[in-house]
C-alpha positions as CSV (number, residue, x, y, z in Angstrom):
1,M,14.9,37.9,-9.2
2,S,12.0,39.2,-11.2
3,M,8.5,39.4,-9.7
4,I,7.3,36.6,-12.1
5,V,9.9,34.2,-10.9
6,K,9.2,35.0,-7.2
7,T,5.5,34.3,-7.5
8,R,5.8,31.3,-9.8
9,L,8.5,29.5,-7.8
10,P,6.2,28.4,-4.9
11,V,3.6,27.2,-7.4
12,M,6.3,25.2,-9.3
13,L,7.7,23.7,-6.1
14,L,4.2,22.6,-5.0
15,A,3.5,21.1,-8.4
16,A,6.8,19.2,-8.3
17,L,6.1,17.8,-4.9
18,S,2.7,16.8,-5.9
19,L,4.1,14.8,-8.8
20,L,6.6,13.0,-6.5
21,V,3.8,12.0,-4.2
22,W,1.5,10.9,-7.0
23,C,4.2,9.0,-9.0
24,K,5.8,7.2,-6.1
25,P,4.6,3.6,-5.7
26,S,2.8,3.0,-2.4
27,Y,4.6,1.2,0.4
28,A,2.2,-1.8,0.1
29,D,2.9,-2.1,-3.6
30,T,6.6,-2.2,-3.2
31,H,6.5,-4.7,-0.3
32,A,4.1,-7.3,-1.8
33,K,5.7,-10.7,-2.1
34,R,5.3,-12.6,-5.4
35,V,4.4,-16.2,-4.9
36,H,3.9,-19.4,-7.0
37,L,2.1,-21.8,-4.8
38,H,1.3,-25.5,-5.2
39,G,-1.4,-26.6,-2.8
40,T,-5.0,-27.4,-2.2
41,L,-7.9,-25.0,-2.6
42,I,-10.3,-25.0,0.3
43,D,-13.1,-22.8,1.7
44,L,-12.4,-21.3,5.1
45,T,-15.7,-22.5,6.7
46,C,-14.8,-26.1,6.1
47,W,-11.1,-25.6,6.9
48,N,-11.9,-23.9,10.3
49,D,-14.6,-26.5,11.2
50,R,-12.6,-29.6,10.3
51,T,-9.0,-28.9,11.0
52,G,-8.6,-32.2,12.9
53,D,-9.3,-34.1,9.7
54,S,-7.4,-31.9,7.3
55,A,-5.8,-34.6,5.2
56,T,-9.2,-36.2,4.4
57,L,-10.8,-32.8,3.9
58,L,-8.2,-31.6,1.4
59,R,-8.4,-34.8,-0.6
60,E,-12.2,-35.3,-0.6
61,H,-13.6,-31.8,-0.4
62,T,-16.2,-31.3,-3.2
63,K,-17.2,-28.6,-5.6
64,R,-20.7,-28.8,-4.3
65,C,-19.5,-28.0,-0.8
66,M,-17.3,-25.1,-1.9
67,Q,-20.3,-23.6,-3.7
68,M,-22.5,-23.6,-0.6
69,P,-23.5,-20.0,0.4
70,D,-21.7,-20.2,3.8
71,C,-18.5,-21.5,2.2
72,V,-18.5,-18.9,-0.6
73,R,-19.0,-16.1,2.0
74,S,-16.2,-17.4,4.1
75,G,-13.7,-17.1,1.3
76,Y,-11.0,-19.4,0.0
77,A,-7.5,-20.3,0.8
78,V,-4.6,-22.4,-0.6
79,V,-3.1,-24.9,1.8
80,T,0.5,-25.9,0.9
81,P,2.0,-29.3,1.6
82,D,3.9,-27.9,4.5
83,G,0.7,-26.7,6.1
84,K,0.8,-23.0,5.4
85,V,-2.6,-21.4,4.7
86,Y,-2.8,-18.5,2.3
87,K,-6.1,-16.8,2.6
88,M,-7.4,-14.9,-0.5
89,D,-8.3,-11.3,-0.7
90,P,-11.9,-10.3,-1.6
91,A,-11.3,-9.8,-5.3
92,S,-9.5,-13.2,-5.5
93,N,-12.4,-14.9,-3.6
94,E,-14.8,-13.5,-6.2
95,S,-12.8,-14.6,-9.2
96,T,-12.1,-18.1,-7.6
97,T,-15.9,-18.5,-7.0
98,K,-16.4,-18.0,-10.8
99,W,-13.5,-20.2,-11.6
100,I,-14.9,-23.1,-9.5
101,A,-18.3,-22.7,-11.1
102,A,-16.8,-22.9,-14.6
103,T,-14.7,-26.1,-14.1
104,Q,-16.0,-29.7,-14.2
105,H,-13.6,-30.8,-11.5
106,D,-15.3,-32.2,-8.4
107,A,-12.8,-33.2,-5.6
108,N,-9.1,-33.0,-4.6
109,W,-8.7,-29.4,-5.6
110,R,-4.9,-29.4,-6.0
111,V,-4.0,-26.1,-7.7
112,D,-1.1,-24.0,-8.9
113,V,-1.5,-20.4,-8.0
114,K,0.5,-17.3,-9.0
115,G,0.0,-14.0,-7.3
116,R,1.2,-11.7,-4.5
117,V,0.9,-11.9,-0.7
118,Q,0.1,-8.4,0.6
119,D,-1.1,-7.5,4.1
120,G,-1.4,-11.2,4.9
121,L,-3.8,-12.0,2.0
122,L,-3.2,-13.7,-1.3
123,D,-4.0,-11.6,-4.4
124,V,-4.4,-14.3,-7.2
125,S,-3.3,-13.5,-10.7
126,K,-3.6,-17.0,-12.0
127,I,-5.1,-20.2,-10.7
128,Q,-5.3,-23.6,-12.4
129,L,-5.7,-27.3,-11.5
130,Q,-2.4,-29.2,-11.1
131,K,-1.7,-31.5,-14.0
């Protein structure tokens, strides 16, 4: 082998390995579960404080309550009819806070949500009121 090939080979191998590491999807990205949920939007403060009265809470919970500072800080979740609770990730909490503020809806926050569940948190790509 020529001297140029001998000195360039390790550099080329390192470059190739770097590309493999950079281009490979992360473990978390490849193991996120896509979901399409039908359920009720709730803030976690009220959910944790009133679990004994969950049916009434889910039906009568108001926009005004979900916009209270403690409720906004606690984050939001979607509770499905079978009782599963999908807590939102921080970015989804922020976008949901804005979405709540923009809607004229007041109570019974039945929603359709599309997104991914990753590391136990819901990453919302779309949320809308059920029709």
